N, C-alpha and C positions, 0 to 999 in steps of 0.2 A: 262306543255308551250309547243309549239311548235317550232319545230327546222328551222331555219329560212332558212335554204342549202336546196335544193332540193333532191331524192336521183335520180338524174340521174347518167349515165355509165360516168367510170372517176371520181366520187367523192369518196374521200376516209373518209371512215368512220370508226368507232371505237366502236365497239361492248360493251355493255352496260350487257347485259344480256347471260347467258348460260355459257356453259366450254371454248368458244372463249372468253370471257369477259376481257377485258381491248387490246385485239389485233386492231392491224389497217389494214385493207381490201380496194380491189377499188369494184366498185362496178361496175357489168358486163353490165347486162340490167335489165329492169322493167317486174319480172315476173307475173304481174296483179295482183289487187289489194292491198293490203298490201305488197306485198313480195318485195323483189329482192333478185339475185344472187352475190356472193358475194368471191370470193377470193383473196389470199394474197400472189400465188406461194409457201408457204411450208405447215400450216396446210390444208388449201385449196385451192387446184390446180386447174388448170384448165381446166382437163378435169371432175374433180367431185368437180364442183365450191357449196361452201352452199345455199341453200335457207333461207332467214330469213327475219321477219317481218321487217315492216321500225321503227313499236315502240321500238326493241331489237335492234337499233342504234342509234348511236348520228352524225349525218355528219361533216365532217372540212369546213375548208371555202377551201379547195383543190378542185382542178376539174382539168384533165390532159384528152387528149385526146390519148385515145385507143390507137387512130390508128399514133398515133407518137412514142408511146412508143417503136416501132422496127422500126431503121430510117435506116437500110437497106432492108428494105420490109419482106415480109413473114409473114407465122402466129405467133400470139404474142405465149409466152411462158411464164417460170412460171419466168422463173429468171429475165427475164423483168420485172413482177411484184415487184419481191423484191426489184431490182435494183429502181424502180420509187419510191418504199413508203419510203426507206434508202435515198434516194435524198433529200424528202423531207420533212425528218427529222421523219421519221413512220416508224425508223428499230425495228426491232424485237430483242427483250432485251433477253438472255442469261445468265441464272444462274452458273456461275461456282464453284460445291463442289470442298470440301478440297478434295487430295487425286488422282482427277483425271487426 
């Protein structure tokens, strides 16, 4: 079944294959063919975004304007990505071990 949403910059996606399976990311750009670059600000940062096949991603109905993630202007930062994902209900879950 084909995703009803496109993989355009700013789209929130969920990884369904690979080591980052289950994680939520923002599409940064179309990398040609069936590839996009994604980042979440923690595992995959803006300095080294992940290049991933679109068939290994599930697009979510949330589309964010990447230019508006930094309201005070300037260059987009990893904290902006983390804040945007969290504000839209896609926060990264951390497991807490006993005794930590």
